[in-house]
C-alpha positions as CSV (number, residue, x, y, z in Angstrom):
1,X,1.4,-6.7,-11.7
2,X,4.6,-6.1,-9.1
3,X,7.1,-8.7,-9.4
4,X,8.5,-8.6,-6.0
5,X,5.3,-9.2,-4.2
6,X,4.6,-12.2,-6.0
7,X,8.3,-14.0,-6.2
8,X,7.6,-13.0,-2.5
9,X,4.9,-14.7,-1.0
10,X,6.1,-17.6,-3.6
11,X,9.4,-17.7,-2.3
12,X,7.6,-17.7,1.5
13,X,5.3,-20.1,0.3
14,X,8.3,-22.7,-1.1
15,X,10.5,-22.3,1.7
16,X,7.8,-22.7,4.4
17,X,6.8,-25.8,2.4
18,X,10.7,-27.2,1.7
19,X,11.1,-26.6,5.3
20,X,8.3,-28.7,5.7
21,X,9.5,-31.6,4.2
22,X,12.9,-31.5,5.0
23,X,11.8,-31.6,8.7
24,X,9.8,-35.2,7.7
25,X,6.6,-33.9,8.1
26,X,3.9,-33.7,5.2
27,X,2.2,-30.3,4.0
28,X,-1.1,-32.1,5.0
29,X,0.3,-31.9,8.4
30,X,0.0,-28.2,8.6
31,X,-3.4,-27.9,7.6
32,X,-5.7,-28.0,10.6
33,X,-9.4,-26.4,10.0
34,X,-10.3,-25.8,13.4
35,X,-6.8,-23.7,14.0
36,X,-7.6,-22.0,10.8
37,X,-11.2,-20.4,12.1
38,X,-9.4,-19.7,15.1
39,X,-6.7,-17.9,14.2
40,X,-7.8,-16.0,10.5
41,X,-11.1,-16.0,11.7
42,X,-10.5,-14.4,15.1
43,X,-8.2,-12.0,13.6
44,X,-10.1,-10.6,10.8
45,X,-13.2,-10.6,13.5
46,X,-11.3,-8.7,15.9
47,X,-10.2,-6.0,13.0
48,X,-13.5,-5.4,11.5
49,X,-14.1,-4.5,15.3
50,X,-11.1,-2.2,16.2
51,X,-10.6,-0.6,11.6
52,X,-13.1,2.1,10.6
53,X,-16.1,0.0,8.7
54,X,-14.6,2.5,5.2
55,X,-11.5,0.8,5.6
56,X,-12.9,-3.0,5.1
57,X,-15.1,-2.0,2.4
58,X,-12.0,-0.5,0.1
59,X,-9.7,-3.5,1.7
60,X,-9.7,-4.9,-1.7
61,X,-9.0,-2.0,-3.8
62,X,-6.2,-1.3,-1.8
63,X,-4.8,-4.6,-1.2
64,X,-4.6,-4.5,-5.3
65,X,-2.1,-1.9,-4.8
66,X,0.2,-4.0,-3.2
67,X,0.2,-6.1,-6.3
68,X,-0.1,-3.6,-8.6
69,X,3.6,-1.5,-10.4
70,X,3.1,2.2,-10.0
71,X,2.2,4.1,-13.7
72,X,4.0,7.1,-12.3
73,X,6.4,9.1,-15.1
74,X,7.6,11.7,-12.7
75,X,10.4,12.8,-15.2
76,X,7.4,12.8,-18.1
77,X,5.1,14.8,-15.7
78,X,7.6,17.4,-15.2
79,X,8.5,18.0,-18.6
80,X,4.9,18.4,-19.3
81,X,4.7,21.0,-16.5
82,X,8.0,22.8,-18.1
83,X,5.8,22.8,-21.1
84,X,2.9,24.1,-20.0
85,X,5.1,26.7,-18.1
86,X,6.7,27.5,-21.4
87,X,3.3,28.1,-22.6
88,X,1.5,30.5,-19.9
89,X,4.5,32.7,-20.2
90,X,4.5,33.2,-23.7
91,X,0.6,32.9,-24.6
92,X,-1.0,33.4,-21.1
93,X,-2.6,31.2,-18.6
94,X,-6.1,31.0,-20.7
95,X,-4.0,29.5,-23.5
96,X,-3.5,26.3,-21.3
97,X,-7.5,26.1,-21.6
98,X,-7.2,23.8,-24.7
99,X,-4.7,21.2,-23.0
100,X,-6.8,20.4,-20.0
101,X,-8.6,18.0,-21.3
102,X,-5.6,15.9,-22.6
103,X,-3.8,15.1,-19.2
104,X,-4.2,12.4,-18.0
105,X,-4.6,12.8,-14.6
106,X,-7.7,14.5,-12.7
107,X,-6.1,15.8,-10.1
108,X,-3.6,18.0,-11.7
109,X,-6.5,18.9,-14.4
110,X,-8.3,20.2,-11.5
111,X,-5.5,22.2,-10.4
112,X,-4.8,23.8,-14.2
113,X,-8.4,24.4,-14.9
114,X,-8.4,26.2,-11.2
115,X,-5.5,28.2,-12.4
116,X,-7.2,29.3,-15.5
117,X,-10.3,30.4,-14.4
118,X,-8.3,32.9,-11.8
119,X,-8.7,31.5,-8.7
120,X,-6.5,32.8,-5.9
121,X,-3.2,31.3,-6.0
122,X,-3.7,30.4,-2.2
123,X,-6.9,28.4,-2.1
124,X,-5.7,26.5,-5.3
125,X,-2.9,25.5,-2.8
126,X,-6.2,24.8,0.2
127,X,-7.8,22.8,-2.8
128,X,-5.3,20.5,-4.0
129,X,-3.8,19.9,-0.4
130,X,-6.9,19.0,1.1
131,X,-7.5,16.4,-1.7
132,X,-4.2,15.3,-1.3
133,X,-5.0,15.0,2.8
134,X,-8.1,13.2,1.9
135,X,-6.5,10.5,-0.3
136,X,-3.9,9.9,2.4
137,X,-6.9,9.3,5.2
138,X,-8.1,6.2,2.4
139,X,-4.6,4.9,2.0
140,X,-4.5,5.0,5.6
141,X,-7.4,3.3,6.3
142,X,-6.5,0.2,4.0
143,X,-3.0,0.1,6.0
144,X,-4.3,0.2,9.4
145,X,-6.9,-2.4,8.6
146,X,-3.5,-4.9,7.8
147,X,-1.9,-3.0,10.1
148,X,-4.4,-4.2,13.1
149,X,-5.1,-7.9,11.5
150,X,-0.6,-8.6,11.5
151,X,-1.3,-7.4,15.5
152,X,-3.9,-9.1,16.7
153,X,-3.1,-12.8,14.1
154,X,-0.2,-14.1,16.7
155,X,-2.5,-13.2,19.6
156,X,-5.7,-15.1,18.3
157,X,-2.6,-18.5,17.3
158,X,-2.2,-18.4,21.2
159,X,-5.7,-18.3,22.2
160,X,-6.2,-21.2,19.8
161,X,-3.3,-23.3,21.3
162,X,-4.2,-22.3,24.8
163,X,-7.4,-24.0,23.5
164,X,-5.5,-27.3,22.1
165,X,-3.9,-27.4,25.4
166,X,-7.2,-27.3,27.4
167,X,-8.6,-30.2,25.0
168,X,-5.2,-32.1,25.1
169,X,-5.2,-32.0,29.2
170,X,-9.0,-33.5,28.5
171,X,-7.5,-36.5,27.2
172,X,-4.8,-36.9,29.2
173,X,-6.8,-39.6,31.5
174,X,-7.1,-41.8,28.3
175,X,-3.8,-42.4,28.4
176,X,-3.0,-42.8,25.4
177,X,0.1,-41.1,24.4
178,X,-0.2,-41.0,20.9
179,X,-3.4,-38.8,21.6
180,X,-1.8,-36.2,23.5
181,X,1.3,-35.7,20.6
182,X,-1.4,-35.7,17.8
183,X,-3.3,-33.2,20.6
184,X,0.1,-30.6,21.1
185,X,0.8,-30.2,17.6
186,X,-2.6,-29.2,16.7
187,X,-2.5,-26.5,19.5
188,X,0.9,-25.7,18.2
189,X,-0.8,-25.3,14.5
190,X,-2.5,-22.3,15.8
191,X,0.6,-20.4,16.4
192,X,2.5,-21.2,13.3
193,X,-0.9,-19.7,11.7
194,X,-0.9,-16.6,13.5
195,X,2.8,-16.3,12.9
196,X,3.0,-17.0,9.6
197,X,-0.2,-14.5,8.5
198,X,1.4,-11.6,10.3
199,X,5.0,-11.8,9.2
200,X,4.7,-13.4,5.7
201,X,1.3,-11.2,4.4
202,X,0.0,-8.6,6.8
203,X,3.3,-6.8,8.2
204,X,4.8,-7.2,4.0
205,X,1.4,-5.6,2.8
206,X,1.5,-2.8,5.4
207,X,4.5,-2.3,4.7
208,X,4.6,-2.2,0.4
209,X,1.1,0.2,1.2
210,X,3.2,2.9,2.9
211,X,5.3,2.8,-0.4
212,X,3.0,3.0,-2.8
213,X,1.4,5.4,-0.9
214,X,4.3,8.1,-0.7
215,X,5.0,7.3,-4.2
216,X,1.3,8.5,-5.0
217,X,1.3,11.6,-2.6
218,X,4.8,12.7,-4.2
219,X,3.7,12.5,-7.5
220,X,0.5,14.7,-6.4
221,X,3.1,17.7,-4.3
222,X,4.7,17.4,-7.6
223,X,1.4,18.7,-9.6
224,X,0.8,21.3,-6.8
225,X,4.2,22.9,-6.6
226,X,4.1,22.8,-10.7
227,X,0.7,23.8,-11.1
228,X,1.3,26.9,-8.3
229,X,4.8,28.3,-10.9
230,X,2.9,27.8,-13.6
231,X,0.0,30.5,-11.8
232,X,2.7,32.6,-10.7
233,X,4.5,32.8,-14.4
234,X,7.8,31.4,-13.0
235,X,10.8,30.9,-15.5
236,X,10.5,27.7,-16.9
237,X,14.1,26.8,-16.0
238,X,13.4,27.6,-12.8
239,X,10.1,25.3,-12.8
240,X,12.2,22.5,-14.0
241,X,15.1,23.1,-11.1
242,X,12.4,23.3,-8.6
243,X,10.6,19.9,-9.6
244,X,13.5,18.1,-9.8
245,X,14.5,18.6,-6.1
246,X,11.9,15.9,-5.5
247,X,13.5,13.7,-8.1
248,X,16.3,11.2,-6.9
249,X,19.7,11.7,-8.7
250,X,18.7,8.7,-11.7
251,X,15.8,10.1,-12.4
252,X,17.1,13.3,-13.0
253,X,19.5,11.8,-15.5
254,X,16.1,10.4,-17.0
255,X,14.5,13.9,-17.2
256,X,17.1,15.3,-18.8
257,X,17.5,12.7,-21.5
258,X,14.1,13.0,-21.8
259,X,14.3,16.8,-22.5
260,X,16.7,15.9,-24.9
């Protein structure tokens, strides 16, 4: 589990409640069922209209990634690819066939299998990069859903405020000042809901999912370059240097430690 996402959401809710209490209000004062329906329900309905239906269907699966810690281990992956390069140069590409099933990543298994089968290098690159593009599109569908929701929620919050103001103006003739005050408070709650949903949930989710997507696509790109280097028979030392260029300096140190 990604502790940063959990802590961020928890701290955000805690500070909201703390600020509410410090303002002399009860947390129950911030609960208004009609406002919830107008803001969250309206933004969700409008997002379903604007986003691809496939994005709505996979929303839960995509959103889970914001709460999951990535299992990518680039230094270990590079070490594996370098060892494959050494074996291929020593025994030939066909010698890698026995090791394919031991690879945990299906994308890499497919690439190495294409190499072992003698597929043209350009075709191998095209096949692997096409799959990367499709992965990016699926990720983008999930991000677009939350991006659209974050943009629509404040607008529906304002819409709920206008509805509340209309209801308050209708009660002006009653001459009850307390009714006017409570009506204004209920009207403003929808604006609060819209801003809160966009800034604490939707926008952070979009940014976290964007980072998750970039990290996963980087790993896939390392697999592509490593696979093609193995196929071309590059020197294992060159393969290591080429793939290490994808790593941050601190991870390059981890790569050296893992090799030692």
